[in-house]
FIROZA-436960 format. One line per field, with one value per residue (C-alpha): residue number from 1; residue in one letter; y, x, z. Coordinates in steps of 0.25 Angstrom, whole numbers, padded with zeros to 4 digits. Layout:
BEGIN
seq	(NUM ...);
type	(A ...);
c2	(Y ...);
c1	(X ...);
c3	(Z ...);
REM end
This chain:
BEGIN
seq	(1 2 3 4 5 6 7 8 9 10 11 12 13 14 15 16 17 18 19 20 21 22 23 24 25 26 27 28 29 30 31 32 33 34 35 36 37 38 39 40 41 42 43 44 45 46 47 48 49 50 51 52 53 54 55 56 57 58 59 60 61 62 63 64 65 66 67 68 69 70 71 72 73 74 75 76 77 78 79 80 81 82 83 84 85 86 87 88 89 90 91 92 93 94 95 96 97 98 99 100 101 102 103 104 105 106 107 108 109 110 111 112 113 114 115 116 117 118 119 120 121 122 123 124 125 126 127 128 129 130 131 132 133 134 135 136 137 138 139 140 141 142 143 144 145 146 147 148 149 150 151 152 153 154 155 156 157 158 159 160 161 162 163 164 165 166 167 168 169 170 171 172 173 174 175 176 177 178 179 180 181 182 183 184 185 186 187 188 189 190 191 192 193 194 195 196 197 198 199 200 201 202 203 204 205 206 207 208 209 210 211 212 213 214 215 216 217 218 219 220 221 222 223 224 225 226 227 228 229 230 231 232 233 234 235 236 237 238 239 240 241 242 243 244 245 246 247 248 249 250 251 252 253 254 255 256 257 258 259 260 261 262 263 264 265 266 267 268 269 270 271 272 273 274 275 276 277 278 279 280 281 282 283 284 285 286 287 288 289 290 291 292 293 294 295 296 297 298 299 300 301 302 303 304 305 306 307 308 309 310 311 312 313 314 315 316 317 318 319 320 321 322 323 324 325 326 327 328 329 330 331 332 333 334 335 336 337 338 339 340 341 342 343 344 345 346 347 348 349 350 351 352 353 354 355 356 357 358 359 360 361 362 363 364 365 366 367 368 369 370 371 372 373 374 375 376 377 378 379 380 381 382 383 384 385 386 387 388 389 390 391 392 393 394 395 396 397 398 399 400 401 402 403 404 405 406 407 408 409 410 411 412 413 414 415 416 417 418 419 420 421 422 423 424 425 426 427 428 429 430 431 432 433 434 435 436 437 438 439 440 441 442 443 444 445 446 447 448 449 450 451 452 453 454 455 456 457 458 459 460 461 462 463 464 465 466 467 468 469 470 471 472 473 474 475 476 477 478 479 480 481 482 483 484 485 486 487 488 489 490 491 492 493 494 495 496 497 498 499 500 501 502 503 504 505 506 507 508 509 510 511 512 513 514 515 516 517 518 519 520 521 522 523 524 525 526 527 528 529 530 531 532 533 534 535 536 537 538 539 540 541 542 543 544 545 546);
type	(M S A L I F D Q R Q L E T L S Q L L I A G G H Q D V A G L L R A S L E S L V V F W P A Q A G A L L Y I T P H G E L I N L M H G P L D H E A Q T L I E Q A R T G F V R G D D G S E P T I G S Y S L E G G R D L V E L S L R S G E Q G V G L L H L V V A E S H P E K I V S G G M P V K A G E D L L I L L V R A I G G E A D K L A M L R R A E R D L R E L H L L Y E I G Q S L A V N L D L Y S L L N E I K L R V P K V V D A E R C S I F L L D D E R D E L V L E I P G E D R E Y R M P S D R G I A G W V F K H G I G Q I I N D V G Q D L R W Y D G I G R E A D F K T H S L L C V P M R V K D R T L G V M Q L L N K R H G E A F S D Q D M K L L T T L S A Q A G I A I E N A R L Y R S L K E Q H D R L L N K E E E V R H A I A R D L H D G P T Q S V S A I A M N I E F I K R L L K A M P E R V A T E L D T L A E L V N K I S Y D I R T L L F E L R P L G L E T Q G L L L T L Q Q Y V E R W R D P A G Y D T Q L R L E A P P H V P R L S H E I E A A A F I I I Q E A I N N A R K H A Q S P E I T I Y L Y E E E G H L V A S V R D R G R G F N L T A V E A S Y S V G S S L G L L N M K E R A K L I G A D F R I R S E P G K G T T V E L R M P L A);
c2	(0001 0014 0024 0031 0045 0050 0065 0064 0076 0070 0056 0062 0071 0058 0050 0060 0062 0046 0045 0057 0049 0056 0047 0040 0027 0019 0020 0035 0034 0025 0032 0045 0039 0033 0046 0054 0042 0044 0060 0059 0048 0053 0041 0042 0033 0023 0012 0006 -0009 -0009 -0021 -0017 -0025 -0030 -0036 -0024 -0019 -0003 -0001 0014 0019 0032 0039 0032 0017 0011 -0004 -0008 -0002 -0007 -0022 -0021 -0017 -0027 -0036 -0031 -0032 -0047 -0054 -0044 -0047 -0040 -0046 -0047 -0053 -0050 -0043 -0028 -0017 -0014 -0004 -0010 -0005 -0011 -0002 0003 0008 0021 0024 0021 0012 0005 0006 -0004 -0003 -0013 -0005 -0010 -0010 -0015 -0027 -0030 -0027 -0021 -0016 -0011 0003 0006 0018 0023 0031 0035 0029 0036 0036 0035 0045 0056 0063 0071 0082 0078 0064 0051 0038 0028 0017 0028 0032 0018 0016 0026 0025 0010 0016 0025 0015 0008 0018 0018 0005 0006 0018 0010 -0001 0007 0015 0002 -0004 0009 0010 -0005 -0003 0008 0000 -0011 -0002 0004 -0010 -0014 -0001 -0004 -0019 -0015 -0005 -0011 -0023 -0014 -0009 -0024 -0027 -0017 -0014 -0022 -0015 -0024 -0010 -0002 -0012 -0014 0002 0003 -0008 -0001 0010 0007 -0003 0005 0015 0005 -0001 0011 0008 0015 0005 -0006 -0014 -0027 -0038 -0046 -0058 -0059 -0075 -0074 -0069 -0071 -0059 -0049 -0036 -0024 -0011 0003 0013 0024 0017 0013 0001 -0012 -0020 -0035 -0044 -0061 -0066 -0070 -0059 -0049 -0050 -0049 -0061 -0069 -0065 -0069 -0083 -0087 -0080 -0074 -0061 -0053 -0040 -0033 -0022 -0020 -0026 -0023 -0034 -0044 -0054 -0055 -0040 -0035 -0020 -0021 -0015 -0003 0001 0002 0008 0017 0013 0010 -0002 -0004 -0013 -0020 -0031 -0040 -0051 -0060 -0058 -0072 -0077 -0090 -0098 -0087 -0076 -0063 -0057 -0050 -0035 -0027 -0016 -0007 0002 0003 0019 0025 0015 0005 -0010 -0018 -0027 -0039 -0032 -0028 -0040 -0045 -0033 -0033 -0048 -0046 -0035 -0043 -0055 -0045 -0037 -0052 -0056 -0041 -0043 -0057 -0053 -0040 -0049 -0060 -0046 -0041 -0055 -0054 -0043 -0046 -0057 -0050 -0042 -0053 -0061 -0047 -0047 -0061 -0057 -0047 -0056 -0065 -0055 -0050 -0068 -0070 -0057 -0061 -0075 -0072 -0060 -0071 -0082 -0082 -0067 -0069 -0083 -0074 -0062 -0075 -0082 -0066 -0066 -0080 -0077 -0064 -0074 -0086 -0074 -0070 -0085 -0087 -0079 -0081 -0097 -0102 -0116 -0113 -0107 -0122 -0124 -0109 -0113 -0125 -0116 -0105 -0116 -0122 -0108 -0105 -0119 -0116 -0102 -0110 -0119 -0109 -0101 -0112 -0115 -0101 -0102 -0115 -0109 -0098 -0105 -0122 -0124 -0137 -0136 -0135 -0146 -0155 -0153 -0149 -0162 -0163 -0146 -0149 -0161 -0150 -0138 -0145 -0150 -0136 -0132 -0126 -0116 -0102 -0099 -0111 -0120 -0135 -0134 -0146 -0147 -0160 -0164 -0177 -0181 -0194 -0196 -0190 -0181 -0176 -0164 -0149 -0137 -0130 -0120 -0126 -0132 -0121 -0113 -0126 -0125 -0110 -0113 -0125 -0114 -0105 -0115 -0119 -0104 -0103 -0115 -0112 -0097 -0100 -0114 -0116 -0130 -0141 -0147 -0143 -0154 -0154 -0164 -0166 -0177 -0178 -0181 -0181 -0175 -0164 -0163 -0159 -0149 -0146 -0140 -0142 -0140 -0142 -0129 -0119 -0117 -0105 -0099 -0102 -0094 -0082 -0082 -0083 -0071 -0061 -0066 -0051 -0044 -0048 -0058 -0072 -0070 -0084 -0092 -0084 -0083 -0100 -0101 -0090 -0098 -0112 -0105 -0100 -0115 -0123 -0127 -0129 -0123 -0127 -0122 -0130 -0123 -0124 -0117 -0128 -0138 -0133 -0129 -0138 -0130 -0137 -0136 -0145 -0144 -0151 -0160 -0161);
c1	(0001 0005 0008 -0003 0001 -0011 -0011 -0013 -0025 -0032 -0032 -0035 -0045 -0052 -0051 -0059 -0070 -0070 -0073 -0079 -0093 -0107 -0110 -0124 -0123 -0111 -0111 -0110 -0099 -0092 -0097 -0090 -0078 -0077 -0079 -0069 -0057 -0060 -0057 -0047 -0037 -0042 -0046 -0054 -0065 -0069 -0077 -0080 -0085 -0090 -0096 -0103 -0104 -0117 -0113 -0119 -0111 -0109 -0102 -0099 -0091 -0087 -0080 -0080 -0075 -0070 -0073 -0060 -0060 -0074 -0070 -0056 -0065 -0076 -0066 -0060 -0073 -0077 -0076 -0072 -0082 -0080 -0072 -0059 -0050 -0037 -0029 -0023 -0031 -0022 -0024 -0024 -0023 -0026 -0022 -0032 -0030 -0028 -0018 -0027 -0027 -0039 -0035 -0043 -0043 -0050 -0061 -0060 -0066 -0056 -0050 -0063 -0062 -0077 -0074 -0066 -0063 -0056 -0052 -0048 -0036 -0023 -0013 -0002 0013 0024 0030 0022 0022 0008 0008 0005 0006 0012 0017 0008 0010 0005 -0006 -0011 -0012 -0019 -0030 -0033 -0035 -0044 -0051 -0051 -0060 -0070 -0073 -0073 -0084 -0092 -0093 -0095 -0107 -0112 -0111 -0120 -0129 -0134 -0134 -0143 -0152 -0154 -0158 -0169 -0173 -0174 -0182 -0191 -0193 -0195 -0205 -0213 -0211 -0219 -0229 -0232 -0236 -0246 -0252 -0264 -0269 -0264 -0265 -0259 -0247 -0246 -0244 -0234 -0225 -0225 -0221 -0211 -0201 -0196 -0189 -0182 -0175 -0176 -0189 -0197 -0209 -0213 -0225 -0232 -0240 -0250 -0257 -0271 -0272 -0287 -0282 -0267 -0263 -0253 -0259 -0251 -0256 -0247 -0250 -0259 -0263 -0278 -0278 -0270 -0261 -0262 -0254 -0254 -0246 -0236 -0233 -0221 -0208 -0218 -0227 -0213 -0207 -0223 -0223 -0209 -0206 -0192 -0189 -0186 -0175 -0175 -0168 -0174 -0187 -0188 -0177 -0185 -0195 -0203 -0206 -0222 -0224 -0239 -0241 -0231 -0237 -0249 -0246 -0237 -0224 -0211 -0204 -0188 -0184 -0190 -0189 -0200 -0200 -0212 -0220 -0223 -0230 -0226 -0227 -0237 -0233 -0244 -0236 -0223 -0216 -0208 -0199 -0198 -0187 -0174 -0172 -0160 -0158 -0153 -0156 -0164 -0154 -0154 -0155 -0170 -0174 -0170 -0178 -0189 -0191 -0192 -0200 -0210 -0209 -0216 -0225 -0228 -0232 -0239 -0249 -0253 -0257 -0265 -0271 -0273 -0279 -0288 -0294 -0297 -0303 -0312 -0315 -0319 -0329 -0335 -0337 -0343 -0351 -0355 -0359 -0366 -0374 -0377 -0384 -0392 -0395 -0397 -0408 -0414 -0417 -0420 -0430 -0437 -0435 -0437 -0441 -0453 -0457 -0457 -0463 -0474 -0474 -0477 -0490 -0495 -0494 -0503 -0511 -0513 -0516 -0527 -0531 -0531 -0543 -0549 -0546 -0539 -0541 -0532 -0520 -0512 -0513 -0506 -0496 -0491 -0490 -0481 -0473 -0469 -0468 -0457 -0450 -0448 -0442 -0434 -0430 -0427 -0418 -0409 -0408 -0402 -0394 -0388 -0385 -0377 -0370 -0372 -0367 -0366 -0357 -0345 -0348 -0354 -0348 -0349 -0358 -0369 -0371 -0372 -0382 -0390 -0389 -0396 -0407 -0411 -0408 -0420 -0421 -0422 -0428 -0441 -0435 -0434 -0419 -0415 -0400 -0394 -0381 -0372 -0363 -0358 -0360 -0346 -0338 -0325 -0325 -0317 -0314 -0326 -0320 -0321 -0333 -0342 -0334 -0339 -0351 -0354 -0350 -0358 -0369 -0366 -0365 -0378 -0385 -0379 -0385 -0398 -0398 -0393 -0394 -0408 -0405 -0415 -0403 -0391 -0382 -0371 -0360 -0351 -0340 -0324 -0316 -0300 -0297 -0307 -0322 -0331 -0342 -0351 -0364 -0370 -0384 -0390 -0394 -0390 -0375 -0368 -0356 -0344 -0335 -0344 -0349 -0332 -0330 -0339 -0332 -0325 -0337 -0342 -0353 -0354 -0349 -0355 -0346 -0334 -0337 -0337 -0326 -0316 -0324 -0318 -0305 -0302 -0305 -0296 -0308 -0307 -0319 -0325 -0338 -0344 -0357 -0362 -0373 -0385 -0376 -0376 -0365 -0356 -0350 -0338 -0330 -0318 -0312 -0298 -0300 -0284);
c3	(0000 -0003 0008 0015 0021 0031 0035 0051 0051 0042 0049 0062 0056 0050 0062 0070 0059 0058 0074 0079 0078 0077 0067 0068 0060 0057 0040 0044 0052 0041 0029 0036 0038 0025 0019 0027 0025 0011 0012 0022 0017 0005 -0003 -0014 -0011 0001 0005 0019 0024 0039 0046 0057 0070 0068 0054 0045 0032 0032 0016 0012 0000 -0001 -0016 -0028 -0029 -0042 -0045 -0044 -0028 -0025 -0030 -0020 -0010 -0012 -0011 0001 0009 0003 0015 0026 0037 0052 0063 0070 0058 0068 0058 0060 0051 0039 0027 0013 0002 -0015 -0026 -0038 -0051 -0052 -0041 -0028 -0017 -0011 0004 0013 0029 0039 0046 0062 0075 0085 0079 0070 0056 0052 0040 0028 0021 0008 0002 -0012 -0011 -0021 -0019 -0010 -0012 0000 -0005 -0003 0009 0015 0026 0039 0033 0043 0040 0033 0044 0053 0045 0043 0056 0059 0047 0054 0067 0060 0052 0064 0071 0061 0062 0077 0077 0066 0075 0089 0079 0073 0087 0093 0082 0084 0098 0095 0086 0093 0105 0096 0091 0106 0111 0098 0103 0117 0112 0103 0113 0123 0112 0108 0120 0125 0111 0107 0096 0083 0075 0083 0086 0072 0070 0081 0076 0061 0068 0076 0071 0059 0068 0073 0060 0051 0041 0034 0040 0046 0039 0047 0037 0047 0040 0039 0039 0032 0019 0022 0018 0025 0030 0030 0040 0036 0049 0045 0033 0036 0028 0025 0015 0011 0005 0002 0014 0004 -0005 -0002 0007 0019 0015 0010 0026 0030 0024 0027 0040 0036 0038 0025 0022 0010 0006 -0006 -0009 -0022 -0025 -0018 -0027 -0015 -0013 -0015 -0016 -0014 -0002 -0003 -0016 -0010 0004 -0006 0002 -0004 0002 -0001 0010 0019 0033 0034 0046 0049 0060 0068 0081 0085 0073 0065 0055 0059 0047 0043 0048 0038 0039 0026 0022 0029 0030 0026 0014 0025 0023 0033 0042 0050 0062 0056 0054 0068 0074 0064 0068 0083 0081 0073 0083 0094 0083 0081 0094 0096 0086 0088 0103 0098 0087 0100 0108 0097 0094 0109 0110 0098 0106 0117 0111 0104 0116 0124 0109 0111 0127 0123 0113 0124 0134 0123 0119 0134 0136 0124 0129 0142 0135 0124 0137 0151 0151 0143 0151 0164 0158 0155 0168 0175 0166 0170 0184 0182 0173 0185 0195 0188 0186 0201 0201 0189 0186 0197 0189 0178 0188 0188 0173 0173 0183 0176 0164 0171 0179 0164 0159 0172 0169 0156 0160 0168 0159 0149 0157 0162 0149 0145 0158 0152 0140 0144 0154 0157 0169 0168 0157 0166 0176 0165 0152 0137 0135 0146 0145 0130 0132 0141 0133 0121 0130 0136 0121 0113 0101 0106 0091 0093 0082 0081 0080 0089 0096 0099 0105 0100 0109 0116 0130 0134 0129 0136 0145 0143 0151 0155 0147 0135 0136 0142 0126 0120 0124 0122 0107 0105 0110 0101 0088 0092 0092 0080 0073 0079 0075 0061 0056 0053 0058 0064 0074 0082 0085 0094 0093 0105 0104 0106 0093 0091 0105 0103 0111 0096 0099 0087 0083 0071 0063 0050 0047 0036 0038 0033 0027 0038 0029 0028 0042 0048 0037 0044 0057 0055 0053 0066 0060 0066 0081 0084 0077 0080 0095 0094 0087 0097 0109 0102 0101 0116 0120 0111 0101 0087 0082 0068 0060 0049 0039 0025 0021 0020 0029 0043 0054 0064 0072 0080 0091 0094 0107 0110 0122 0126);
REM end
């Protein structure tokens, strides 16, 4: 290598400039260092490669680098890895065309090689003396110390920025965790996640697609827009991540064949890069979470992937909790409505039955009082009639109380309770509909809670058949099969379109069927309905014996 002469003042000034601090990021520090080195050497151009303690690559150039210089630089960088190579820092040189040298210095931090610095300089001559210069060896040593200082400062700043980022991420995870723990409103929860997450990873937007099971579509709602966007669950990068359960980093979506921009066009949003991860709860995938467009032209990193994966796990649990809360609230509201219906039904039954009969008794008593004076010989007959009316009222009231709460269910079990129910049953509408029970002499007993729920479900099925089926006969079947106690209610009436009725759940119709289904779910039973127009209806409840 040719002799190099350095100016002491220049080197001291350069050293102060490089390590004076004030840089907000590693790339800014290295860019300023490279530019200063090119100016103060002086050099025609320079290139710098730095590998952070976390494995991130920073590649910078300053000034014009011709093809020959670029080729040599790429060759020198091939296979370079950060680490302790055990060698002493040195200055190397490669001859270039046009009387130039490519100077190579190892960028070091402590005992580790952390990068490479290349400068394109005019070839120096040993006989050239520069005012204020120093011996070549001393200049080389100072330059090596200077480059070592650059590597050390870069490492310090990189670790500081990583620590700051880790703290921000931990703070975000804590804040989001606290918010998710107390926020049970699904819409508010999703908006909070979408607003908070992009700030930490410096992205433009966060999108959450949730699966619509019935339509097998991914649904997106954008904060501030009173509408939703839908796409098939296997469409686009989001659909691929949902189906395969594997997160993806795409820093140029235009080059990915899976990219689907239909929603972006609808929402008038241009996506350049994205990070997408699945949202899972146990073995189910609820949807996917996306970050769109890393700011300042940067690329999404593995660190961003780890953060978003952690957040998506938290969000998945919170979304599931919010859904369960909403479902429980809807069930609670339905139970309150059902309770109100029962109150009205009891009031109607009392008014149409016992209340009317009691009024008739009062009238008969007044009539008998008058007969005692006018026609005493008829009093005995009228008293017999009155006694029959009183017995009928007593029977009707006991039947009503039995249907509301069969006290024998807890001690006698479901079979005997159904036998009593069939014996007491009569069609309130006055039709000749017959109710029958077919069951073996003995069936296994279940817990009181399960048998009580089963009785209510059977009762509801009988009432539905009585009201709508127009069947001459309703039959209850109770039997044991394959480790289950099966109870079914069958009629030979009109039947109905089951698909249409189930579709009406969402608009508040057919709550009787929905209530039966939910009661069955609460006791861990399988609930099935089979019906066709003109072919009758079967309601089946399968309760596990285990």
